[in-house]
N, C-alpha and C positions, 0 to 999 in steps of 0.2 A: 504493500499500500504506499501511496505517496505521502511524505511528511510534510505538511503544509508549512509549518513554522520554518523548517530548515530550508525549504525552496524559496520562501519570500526572502529570508536572510541573504541566501545566495544571490537571488536575482537583484536585490538592491545593492549589495556591496561587491559583487564580483567585477563589475564594470570599473570599479575604482582601484583595482589592484595595480594598474600600470602607473608608476610614478612619473612617467614622461608624458602623460596625456596633457593635451593642450586645452585651455579654456576657450570660451567664445571670444574673449578680448585678444587672446594670443593669436587666433586664427585670423581674426579681423586685422590685426596689425600686419600679418603676413599679406593679407589680401591688399592692403594699402600700397605694398611694394610690387606685387605680382599679379594683381587682377588685371587682365587685359581690357575689359570692358571699362574700368575706372581709367586706365591709362588713355584709351581711346577718347574718353569724355575730357580728360585733362588737356590732351593734345587739341581737341576741338575747341576747347574754351581759349587756349593760348592763341590759336589762329583766329577765332572770331571776335575776340576782344580788341584786335587790331583795328576794328572798324572805326573807333574813336580817333586814332592817331591818323588814319587815312582821310577822315572827314576834316580834321583841323589842318591838314597839310594844304587843302584847297584855299585856305585863308591866309597862309603864310607866304612870304616871298620865295620866288624860285630863281635860281641862277644857273644859266646855261652858258658853257664855254665851248669853243671850237678853235681848231688849229689847222694850218694848211702849209704845205712847203712844195714847190714845184721847180723845175729846171727847164728853161726855155733855150732852144738853139735855133739859130736861123743861119743861112749861107746864101751867097749870091754867086752862081756859076758864070765863068767867062770863057769865051772861045767855043768854037764848035765842038771840041773834043773834051771840054769841061776839064781843060788841063789845069787852069787856075780858078781859085775860088776865094772870096772873102767870107769870113764866118764869125758870128758873135754869138754869145750865150750869156745868160744871166739866171740867177737863182732869186726867186721870190718866196718869201714865207711870211706868215702873219697869224694873228689871233684875233679873236672877238669874243665878247661877253655880253650877255643880255640878263638883266635883272628886272624881273616883273613882280610888281606888288598889286594884288587886287585891291581896288578901291571900292567898287560898287558890284558885288556879285551875290544877289539874293538867293540864287540857287545853291551857292556854296555854303551859306549860313544854315540853310535847311539841311543840306547834306551833312554838315558838322553835327546838327541836333540829332539827325537820323543816325549817325555813327555813335554818338553817345549812348543812344537808346539801344542800339544793337549790341554794344559792349555790355550794357546792363543785362540784356537779354542773355548773352552768353554766360555771364556770371550767375544769373539765376538758374540756368539750365544745368551748370556745373554744380551749383549747390544741390539741386535735386538729384543728380547723378551720385553725389556723395552720400546723401540720404538713402537713396535706393540701394547703394552698396551695402549699407547696413542691414537692410532688410533681406537682400539677396543672400548675403553671407549667413545671416541668422537662419533663414529658412533651410539653406543647404546644410548648415550645421546640424540643426534639429531634425532634419530629414534622415541624415545619416545616423544620428543618435537613435531615432525611432527605429530605423531599419536594424541596427545592432540589437536593440532590446527585443524587436519582434523575432529576430532570429534566435536570440537566447531562449525566449518563451516558446518558440516552436520546437527548439530542441528538448527543452524540459517536458513539453507535452508529448513529443514523440517517445521519449524514454519512459514517461509515466504510463503511457497506453501500451507501450512494448511489454512492460513488466505485467500489465493485466492481460495482454494477449498470451504471454508465456504461461502465466498461471492458469488461464482458461485451457490452453493447449494441454498442459500437464495433467488437469483434472479430467478432460476428455479422454487423454490416453490411459488414465487410471480407471476410467469408467465411472467417475464420480459426477461428471457434468455432462450435459448433451453436447452434440456437435454444433447445435445452433448457437450456444453461447460462444464457442470457439470462433465460428464464422463471423458473428457480430464483433467480437473483439478484433478479429483480423481486418474487417471493414474499416473499423475506427482507426486502427493502426496504418492502414493504407492512406486514408484521408490525412493522417498527421504527417505522413511523409510528403504528400503533396504540398501541405502547408509549410514544411520545413523547406522544400525545394523553392517554392515561390518566394519565401522570405530570403533565401540566399540570392536570388536573382535581384530582388529588391535592394538588398545590401550592395551589391555590385553597381547597380545603377545609381544609387545614392553616393556611393564612393567616387564614381566617375564624375559626378556633378561637382563634387568639391575639388578634385583634381583639375577640372576645367578652370576654376577660380584661382587656386593658389599653387597649382602645379604638383600637389602631393595630397595624400590622405593620411594624416598622422592619427594616433590614437586621441580620442576625445574625452574631455571630462564631462561628467553629468551634473545635473542639479541635485543639491542635497534636499532634505525634507523640509527645510526652513524657508524655501522660496515662497514669498507671499502670494497667494491667489486672492485677489481682492478686487473691488469694483474700480473702474477708471476714475481718475481724479483730473478735472472735476467731474462731478457725477452728472451734470446737466448735458444733454445732447446738444442744446442751442449754444452753450458755451463753447463746445468743440467746434461747432459750425463757425461760429464767430472767430475763433482762432485760426481756423482754416482759411477763411477769407482774407485774414490778415497776413498770414505767415506762409502759406503754401507757395512753394517756389514755382510750380508749374503755372499756377495762376498769375504769380508775379511776372513770369516770362511772357505770358499771353498779353498781360496789360502793356508791358513795354513793347511787345511786338506791334501792337496797335499804334503806339505813340510813334514808333519808327515808320510804320506805314503811312501815317499821317504826315510826317515830315517829308517822306518821300513824295507824296502827292503834291504837297506844297512846293517842293523843289521843282517838279516837273511843270507846275503852273507858272513858276517864276522863270522858266526858260523862255517865256514870251517877253521878258524884260530886257533892256539893254544892259550891257556890261561895260564897265570903265576900269581900265588898268593903267597903272603908272609904269612906264617902261623906260630903262636906262640901258644905253648900248655904247660900248667902247670898242673900236676896231683899229688895229694897227697892222700895217702892211710894210714889210721891208723887202728891199730889192738889192741884190749883190750882182755886180757886172765886172768882169775882168777888163783890165786896161794895160796896154803895152807902150804907154807914153814914155818917150826918152829911151827906149830899150829896156825899160824896167817893167816887170810884172807886178800888178797890184790890183786890188778890188776897190771899186767904187760903191759905196753903199748908201742908200737913201731910205728914208722911211716916211710913212704917212700915218698919223693918228687922228681919228675922229672920235668925237664924243657926242651922243644924241641922247636928249631927255624928252620924253613925249607922254602925252596923256591920250591914251587910245580908247575910242568909243566904237562899240559894235552893237548891232542890233539884228537879230535874226528875223527877217520879214517873211521869208518863204522857205520851207524845207520839204516840200512835196506832201505836207500833211503829217510828216513824222513826229514833230513836237506835239501836236494836238493828239495824236494817237497815243503816244507815251503818257501824256497827261490823262487821257481817259482810262488807260490801263492801270495807272497808279492810283487813281480814285476808286477803281473797281477792286484793286487789292486792298485798299484801305477799308472799304465796306466788308470785304471778306475777313480781314483781321478783327473788325469790330464784332462780327457774328461769332467768330471763333473765340473770342474773349468771353462772350455771353454763354456760349456753349461749355467753355472750360469751367466757368463759375458754377453753372448748374451741375456739371460733372462732379466737381469737387464737393458739393453739398450732398450729392447722392453718395459718393464714396465715404464721406464722414459718417453719414448716418448709417450706411451698410456696415461700416467698420465698427462703429459704436455698438450696433446690434450684435454683431459678430463677438465683441469682447463679452457682452453680457450673456450671450448663449453659450460661450465656451466656459465662462465662469460658472454657470449653472452645470454645464456638462462635467467639469472636473469633480464638483461636489457629488453629482449623480454617479459618476463612474467610481469614485472612491467608495461611495456607499454600496454600490453594485458589487464591487470586489469583496468588500467585507460580507455581504449577502451570500455571494457565490462561494466563499470560503466556508461559511457556516452550513450552506447547503451540502457542500462536499463532504464536510465532516459528518453531518447527519446521514447522508447516503452511504458513506463508508460503514458507518456503525450498523445501517439497516442491512447493507450487503453482507456483513459478517454475521448479522443475526438471521439472515435468510429471509428478511422481509422485503428486500429490494433486490432486483436482478442486475446482471452485469451491464445491461444497456443503460439502466438508470445510473450506475456508477460512472460509466464512460461518458455519459452525457453531462454528468455534474462535473467531471474532470475537465471536459472541453469547455464548458461554461465559465469554469474558474480561470482557465488560460486565456480565454476570449476577453474576460473582464479585466485581467492583468495588461493585455495588450491595450485595450481601449483606455484604461486609466493612465498608462504611460503616454499614449498619443494625446490625450486630452490636455495634459500639462504643457507640451510642446505647442499644440495648436492655440492655447490661451495666450502664450508668450508671443507667438507670431501675430495673433489678432491684436495685441496690444501695440506692437511695433508698427502694424499697418495703420492703425488709428493715428499714432503719432506722426506717421509719414503723411497721411492725408492732411492733417492739421498743420503740417510744416514745423513741428516742434521736435522732431526726432533728431538726436545728436549722439555723438560717440559715448557720451556719459551713460546713456541707456545700455550700451554694450558692456560697459564696466560695472554698472549696477547689477546686471544679470550674472556677470562672472564672479561677483562677490559671493554668490550663493552656489559656486561650484567646487567640487572637491579637486584639489590639485594633486 
């Protein structure tokens, strides 16, 4: 017969035997350095935040320089046989520089404002990616823990039912029990093997998911019995919705994208306005020509240097309809961004309400599963006693054992599901931070 107390003790503490197991915080710290998705988000942020620098560049002066050098030769032929010729050659070289300072560029002011908004969009998106990494690592961590625990329970269930099957087989061979009892026990044992094989497959899948994030699948620490399972704080759903509308980074990014789209539309509208630039130009041309005066070879060098300062005015009067088309396109995209912001706000509200309900549901589920585990343990003890007293048959006993192991699996899963539900609620509300990871890890066995 299975020893309930010994099994529970083994199930709770056997997983903690490895002193090198990592806590959730330690796995998260590895992910910060090795997670490809986070690295992609970080690189994307660094690229997209340059929109501000590109926007302000259009308002600052620009300097362009050019240089040139050339050698010119010419000759005059004399005589029909070209026996004699006079030749000259000279080398010219020079440089020029243009300094342009925008004076009146309405479009570039709006482009600068758009660039600032796009940089803030990139920042908000990266902040959300960092929060999403917390939930993704946590889900993967606890999914692997759940798979490990489920396999442990499946193996314990298989061993317990195997003992009952072996007893039934021995009693049948001794003629004490019927073949039906043995066949029933064999059927339960076959099902337990299927459960164990399925659990092994789930464990491999969960392990590969963690490897995809940090490149390895180390031993993991589990929660101790002191982890608090309590109602969300604050307790009001409306308060959570209010926090989400203020702090959710996806919503912030959507609002900033709307602002950027508006500035882009205004920029395209201002393309119809004239442009005024202050332009300064300096050009210097040097000329070197060989001379043989008095039988001596030398170079004559001359140079010309010009300086120009001008105020340039330009006004696009006709561009084949391109400017008007781009303006209409920009305003259509602005309207699209406005509607996406409305959609995102409604989506965030729905997510927060769903996540809040999920926390309450999982809270109740943990308590219910804990009570179910105690009840299934009591039922198994009673069925064992009845079986030994010949008032219950082997099918009753095997069903009681299977119910107990099923209750153990459900209870383990319910704790992990509650934690993930809490993290999802904080993610939707925009208040999730690495401190939540460390708070959970404080209740883990090292």
